N, C-alpha and C positions, 0 to 999 in steps of 0.2 A: 425711572421717580424718582421728581426732588430729595435734597436728603431732609427724612423726617425725626425728629421726638418718637425713645421707644416709650412705649406706654398706653396708654388709652387716650386715643382718635378722635371719639364721639359718641354717643349712644343712642334708642333712636324707640317708643316708645307705639306701639301701634297695642292689636288684638290677640293675647294668644289660639292658635289657631286650632287647638283641643278646646279647650275652655271659651274662648269668647275673654277672657277679663283682658287687664294692661298688662301688657306684655314689653321687658323691656329686650332689647338682642344691645351690646359692650363690644364695640372692633377695636382692637389690640395688635401694634405694629411691634415686631421685635428684633431682629435683627438672628441669625443662630446659626455659630461654624456650620458652619459642613453647609449649607443649607438656605443658607441667604435673608435675605431680605419673609418675611409674611405675616400676613391680615391673620387674626384670629376674633373671633367672631364669638356670643356666645349669651344666653337667655335664660332662663331659669323660672320659669307663672307663678308664682305665689302661692297660686288660689290648686291652683289641679298637680303640681310637678312638673306639667312639660318642661323636658330640656333645651336649645338648640346653642349646636355646637357646630364651627367649619371650621376652615383653614386651608390660604392659600396660600400658594407665596407671592407678592406683591410687584413681582415685576411676569410681565407678559416676555417671549417669545413666540410667539403668533402659535397661530394652528399646528396643533405639530401630533408625531405617531413619538412615542418614545419604548423602545424594544431592550428590555437586556438575555441573554440566554446565563440561563442558574446551572453549571455544571460542580460544583463545587458544597459541602454543606459552610462555605464561612462566606458563603454568594446570599444564602439567605438572614443575613445579617447587615444584606445592602440597605442604605434607607429610605424612602418610600415616601413623597409629597405626592398624594394625588386630592384632586381638585375636586369639585360634589359638581361641574360637569363634566364632570372625564368617565369614560366606558375604560374595563381591565378583561384584556384578553388573554389567555392563557390557553391558546391553541392545540397543543398537544394533548389537554385534559379535556376537553370537547365546554372546552370553560365561556364564557361572555359573561361580564357584571357593566348593564350600562343602567345610567343612572334615571332617578325616575322626579315628579318634583320634591320629594321632601329629601333628597341626597343633600350628603354633609361630609366637607371635605378633612381628609385625616391624612398625620407625621405617623407612619409607623417602619417596620422592614419587609419583605419578601416575605417573612417568617410570620408576621403579623399580618398580612396582604392573604396568605396561606391557611391565617385559623375564622380571620372574620368568613372566607371561603368557608371552609369545614361548619361556622354558624350555621350559616343562611340551610351550609346541608343537613346538619344537626333538625333544625324548623321547620325542612318540606320533609322531614318525613314519616307524622303524623298526616301528608296529601295523602288523602286517598283514592288521585288520580298521580301520584308520583309511581314511577316503573322502579319497581323498587333491585332488580338487576344490575340497575344504569347509575342505579343509587351506589350501593353498595361497590360498585365498580369504581364510581368515585369520590366517593370517601378512600376508599384503600389507596386512589393512587394521591389524594391530599395529605393521607399516614406518611403515605412512604418519599413524598418530596420533601413534609414537612423531618425528616431523620434525615435532608437528603442523601438517600441513594435513586432518586430521579433525578433525571436532566429537567432540562421545562425552559421556556420563552414565557419572561412575563413581558406584553406590552402594553400600554397607554397611552389612550388618542383623545386632544382632548382640543375641544376650543379652542380657547380660551387659553390654552397655552403658561399655563400657571401653574401644570402637576412637575414633579420628579423624581425623576428618577436620579440616588448618587451612587457614583461608580467610573473609572474611565472604561470599563467597559459596552456602558450606557450606550447604543447607536439611537441620535435623533436627524426625524425629517420630517419636511414643513408638510401638511396636510389641504385638502382644503384650495389645490395655486387655483389661481385664474387665469 
């Protein structure tokens, strides 16, 4: 990416996806130590309060799979930049998170990813079709992983190549080779 000055890049007026009112999305460019160049998009509907937020790296590395093995409590502090188009997998726990049409990117830590998974599992508890035995098992795994008691692998597959796992332990591989 050419050198871009930090700060607001542009704004776009659209319709709120929730209520249809006028809605403005603004994009900002920042160069953050350890993470690099990122674009933050945000907007809030003045009518219904709908919030749009997205974070992504500004530079693509091409479609990629990022993998990091978490084997100590310190690894829970590894920074994760997940694009809204990226999928997250934790194979040891049978967890896969694929992006939907309203998926947003985020910057967090490995522990933060686990916390997001835990929040989704909490919402699923009320689903009458949920297998409660599997639900309890996964909640236990996530809880133990958040305490640093379990080893696991965090995998991000990103077709745009703008996600990051900020660690020397991260393995990168190209995907979708032609």
